[in-house]
N, C-alpha and C positions, 0 to 999 in steps of 0.2 A: 624527410615523406616517406613515405609508408611504404614498402614494397608486395609486391603482391605475391602468391607464393609461384616456382612455374613459370607453364606459359599465360597467368589469366593481370587483365592489366588493372592497372589500379586504382583504388575505389576513387571515385571523383568524392575528394576532400571538400571542398567548397560545398558540398549541396551539404555534407553532415556537418561544417563548420555554420551552414545558415538556424540548424536547429538551436542554434541556440535566441538568434534572434526570433523562429518561432516562438520560447519559451515565451519570452518576452513580453509577446502581443499575450500567447494566451493566461498567464499568470496576471495581466491586468488587473486589477480590482476595482471597485468603485471607493471614495471616502465616505463612511456613514452621512449621512443628515440629520439623527437624533434629536427629537428635543432633550435641551439640556438637562441631565439628569445627576445628582447632586450621592459620591461614592463613597464610603464611608472612607477609614484610612488603613491603605493597603500594607503598610510597615510592616506588620503583624502575623500579615496574613499568613504565611508558611508555618506559622506555632498555633495554627488555631485548631484545625482538623487534623487528628493523628492519625487519619484513615487513605489522604491526600499528601500525592507524595509531589515534586516538580515535576519527577519524571512519568507520571501517569497521564496518559493521554488525555482524560478529560481534565488535567489541574486547569486549564486556565478557563472553559467552561468552568467549571465549582468555583474559580476568584474571583468571574463578572459576574454570575450570577447574584452571590453571598454579598460581595462591594458594593449593589445595585440595591442590597433588598428583597429582591423577588426572593432570593431560598437561601434558608437556615442550614445550620444542623440538625441533628437530632438526640441530643444532648449527650453530657459525657465525651468533648470535644471532639464527636465523630458527625461526620458527612452521609455514613451510608452510602457512597457513591454506587455499589451493586444492590442496591434493596428496591426493590420493581413499587411503581407507585400508586395507589389507587386513584379510582376516577377521580370521588369530594378533593384526594391532594391535585389530582392535577392541575381539575375547575378552579382551584383555590390558584397555585400557580397565572396560569390565563387571566383570570379577574385583577392581580394584583397587576400583569403585565397589562392590561389594558387599562387600571386605571392610572400608570404608571405615566401611560405614555396619553393620555388623553389629559390627569390633571384632576383624575376624579376620591373623591375617596371613600371610603366600603366600609359603614358602619358595625363595628362588632358588640357583642353582648355579650352577657349570661349564656344564652341557647347553645344547643350542638355545634362544636363548632369549625363547619364546612356549611352549614345555612347562609352567612353575611353571602359569604364568597356564592353558592350557587344561584341566591340571590340574583346578586348585581349579573350575574353571567343569565340567567334569566333573561332581566331587564335590558340588556346591551347585548341581545341576540348571539350570544357567545355557543352556545347548546346548541348539539345535532337533535334531528326530532327523536333518534333513537334515546339520545340522554336524557331526553324527560321522560321518558317512563319510568326510567331507574328510578327506586323508590328509595335502597340503602345505597349510595353511593360510595361512601369508604368501605364495603365489603367486596367490593370486586372490584380487579384490578383494569386501570388505565394501556389502554394498548398504543402502536406507536401510528396507527393509521387515525382512533379518537387524539390523537396528543396533536396532532397533525393536522385537524379540522381546528380546536381549541384556538392553537397560537394563528391559525393562518385568519379566524375569527377576530383575535386580538389584536393583529395588526391591521386588521383593514382599514381604508378612510384614514388611514396615519400615515405621518411623512414619513414614515419608515422607507427608506431605500430597498425599490422592488424589481432593480435589473435585472434583465434574462439574463442570465452567464451561464444556465447550462441550458445545450438542447439536447440531453439523451435522453433516450427513454426508459422506461422501470418495467422490467422483465414480468412481475409478479402482478401488476397493475388488476388485473383482471381478478386478480383473488379479494381485493379488495372492498370491501364492501360500496354499494354506488356513493354514498350520500359522501364519502370522506374521498373518494379518487377526485379530485378537482382539485379541492383543498395538499393532498399530496402534490403533486404534476406539480400547483405554484409552487410549495418550497422548495422542487427539485430546482425549477428550472431558475431561485431566486441563490444557488446553490447553498438552503439553510437546512434540509433536509438531504438525508442519503444512502446509501443503502447496506446491508451487511455484509462479513469479510464472506458469505459464498455470493457476491451482486446482488441479492434479492432483499427488496422493501422490506419483505414481510411484516405485515399489516398487525397481521392478527397478536404478535408479540408484545409482552407486556415492554412499560416507558418503565425504564430503569431513575435511580434518580443523578445519574453520571447524563444519563445520553437524553431528560429535558434539559441542565445544567447546560454542556453542549450547544445543543439546535436554541437554546436561547441566548448566550452567547455570540452566535452566530447571526439573528437575528440586533445584534448591540451593538456588535462589528462589522461588516461589509469587507475587511480584510481578512477575518477570518472563513468564510465563504467558498464555496466547490464548484470555479469553473471548470466547465466544458465546452468547448463546443467546434463542432466536424468543422469548422472551414479552418481551425487550428490541428485538429487530430481526429482522423476519419478513421482510427481505431476504435474509440469512443464513443464511435454512434453506433444510434439504437442500445444504447447502452443507459446503466443510471448514471447516477453524480455519484456516487465512492466507487474509488475501485477495490480490486481484492487483491492480496497478496498474492506472486504466482511461485512457487515451487521453494517457500522461504526465502529467498534469493535476499543477503540482503549483506553489510556492510558498514563499518559506523565507524567514526571516528571522537576525540575529545567532545565535538561539540552538535555535529550533526547523524543521522542515523541517515542508511541511503535504501532502497528500497525495490520491487519491482513490481509492478504492478501492472495488472492487465482486465477484458474484459470479453464476453463473449453473450452471446443471447442466445437463443434459435431458431434465427435467422440461419447463421449458419452451423446448425451444429450444433453448439455451444463449444467450437475449437478457438482456441487461442492459437494464432498467426502473427499477433503485435502487440509488443510489452512496452513502457516506457520505468524511468525512471524518476522515481521520489523524493524528496528531499524532506526530511524533520528537523528541527531545532529540537535536537533533547532537555532544553530550557523551558522553551517558551509554546513547543507542540504544534506551530509555528509548518505548514508545509507547503512544496511547493515544486512547479515539474521543472526538470533539470537536463533531460530526455528525454522526445520524444525519438519513439525507437522505430526500424521500418520491420522490424523483426521480432524474434522470441530474443528475449536476453538472459542470461547465467550467468556462472559464478562472481558476485562480485568483488572487487581486493582492492584496497587500499594500500597506498607508496608515494612516500613525499607529494600527498598534495594534487591528487592523479589518482583517477576511478580509472579500474579497469574491467572489463569485461567480454565475452562471449554475446554478438549478436547473429545470430543466421536464418537469414530470409529464407521465404518458402516459392517451389510455384508449382503450379496441376498440372499432372499429365497423366489424362484422359480421368479426369476425374477425379486421379489419386494426389495428393500433397506429398509434395517433396520436398528432402531442405535443399535451398539451388545455390546460397556461397552462405560460408561462417566465415564472421570478421571479428578480429581481436581490434578493440576499442581501444583510448586513452581518452576521457572527458577530465579537464582541468579544470579543478575544481573552483579556481578563482577565476577563470575571463570563463569558462562556461563553453568550453569550445569542446569538440571533440576529433579525432584524428584515427585513422583506419592505420594501425601497426602493418597489417598482412591478412590479407585474403585468401579462401582456398580457393582448386579448381570449381568447375561445379561441380556438383552431387557429393563432394566432400568434406569434411565436418573438423571441425573444433571440438573435439571431447571436451579440454579442462585443459590450463593450464598454471605455471607458478610461478611466482617473477622473484632472482634471486642474482644479486651484486646488478651487472651493465644487462643482463636477459635477461626475456621473458622464454620458458620453457613449452613449449604447447604437445598437448600428445595428440596428434594429424591422422585421421580416419582416412586410407584413399579405399571406397567400395569397387576402382575398377583392380585393383590386385588383391586387393581381400589384405591389407600392411595397415599396420597403424604404427607410425613410425616419430620419432622426437624430432620434433624444430626447437633450433636454437634462432633467435633470432633479440636485436642488440634494442632496447627497450625506449632508446630515444628517437632513433631511426628505423625501426622494423627493418633495418639489415639483415642477412640471411647470415647468421654467426657459422652454425654448422644443423647435417641432418643426421638422425642413427633411424636404423631400423631395429623398431622395436620386438617387433615378434608379425607374424602370417597368421592370419586364419580369421573368422567371418564374428565371433567378440572380439570384445573389446575395452579395456577399462571402464567402469563402472565412474559415472559423474562425481564431481568432486573425488575422486580416486587421487591426484597425486596431494608429494607433501613432498617438503625442499628442509632437509633437515644436516649442519657439519657438510659445506659441497654433498649429497649424496642426495639422492632422487630417487623417491619409496613409490611405487605404483604397481598393482597387479594386471595380472592379465585372469581373463575368465571363460571356461569352458562348460560343455556341455552338464559338469557335472562339483565342477570346484576354480574355487580362486586361489593362484600362487601369488605372492607379496614379492617386488624382487626391490633391491635393492640398486643404483645406480648413479657410483662414483662420479660425478663429473669433472672430476680433476684427472683423474688415471683413467674413463672411460671406460671401465669395467661394471660387469654385473653381475651381484648374486641374486640368487633364491634366498628369501626368509622363511619364508612358514608358505604351505598350504592348506585352506578350510575352503571344508562342503560351503560348496555358492549358496546354498538357499541361507546356509545360516552368517556370512558374513557381512558386517551393514558396510563397512566401513573405515579406511586406515585410514588413523590418527598419530601424529608424533609429540611424545607427553618425556622429557626430558630425555633423547636420543634414541629413545623404544617407542617400535612400533607399537602399536594397539587395537585391537578391535574391536568395536564398539559392537556386538549383539543386537539384534532387534527380537522384541516381545515372540512368543512360540505364539504357533498357532491361534493356541486355546487360552491366549490374552492374560493369560501367567506372567 
């Protein structure tokens, strides 16, 4: 059982463990009901394109669309995933997709390559009014909004599953041309289309070959679609179906990558208060939510098939958002059960932590006494092992600033003008100063072969 610090009560662990059950509900997807599609032999796919790796985020999308015959390479064993599509190319893909779904044929001849597809699209009502006015579609780039419209029209009246699994809103919907808004909303709701890394859809941006391949793959395979429903996680209500990565926090092992995602929108001033953890298979690219957060999540670290992280909840005091509690959480990656090993006093903060041996070492900030403490707890039970005052002062460590090597914990103390790096021996419990650097130069201390190395950011002029 995890213990809280000082007079704090133990967190309701049952509430946290219920997250695993919520996750199972949130990640339920419907098996596709596509008509039978003859796929090419996939045994040698990995040897076809030199610019598509099994570790690329678009790998599965490219593979599925290639094997279905909807997209081929550009020659010389290249798929060119980052190349933009012209409007003619996007229409050709949509036309082939429609023909495949409805078992139709597109007659091609020696005329300009895209004309048969363009004519097919016109005859089957795939083009928007704006597209019909384009004279040379092979000379203009296709946008994300136009592609959404084309694919939405292609699957209309088909037997392809269109279950609504995402009730999130689209922050920049009003910036999308009116004739494309409904298509974008529909594909969002089906979990087929999603936003960019900044949380916006960006309908005006060009669509790349990798992006359209992934979108088509989601249409072909419902288990690849992106679900989100405020019934399971209201932190995403009012936001797009695709999350953006928060603070760059991630951890990985041989099979999976884990990263923190969050959302915000204009209704709350784009302030992030709740984050979740996504697990991505490093080989297949498949993603699933493994932890639904109650607060901001930081500092992911994996050890012995457990994911450790800091979760800090917030509260509102007089219109000001303040940290309420910080938790050190351990997530069992086999059972997907989360346990709070440690909770702070109200308004206190865990800034960082390090795993070493049987203990977890926490950097604990007490705003009441203006003190930063080193708290050691048992990694399995959360029992308090020891407590040490690191220093007094209103400024504390930089996030992600703790490292342990050879029984020595390295940390830094920051003041107005500089940052001092210390080494604390966990066996002898003695501290010595290592170095002092300018506060505006020091970025983060890391340990490389028992030496502390300062990673320097670029200067203000960008050099």
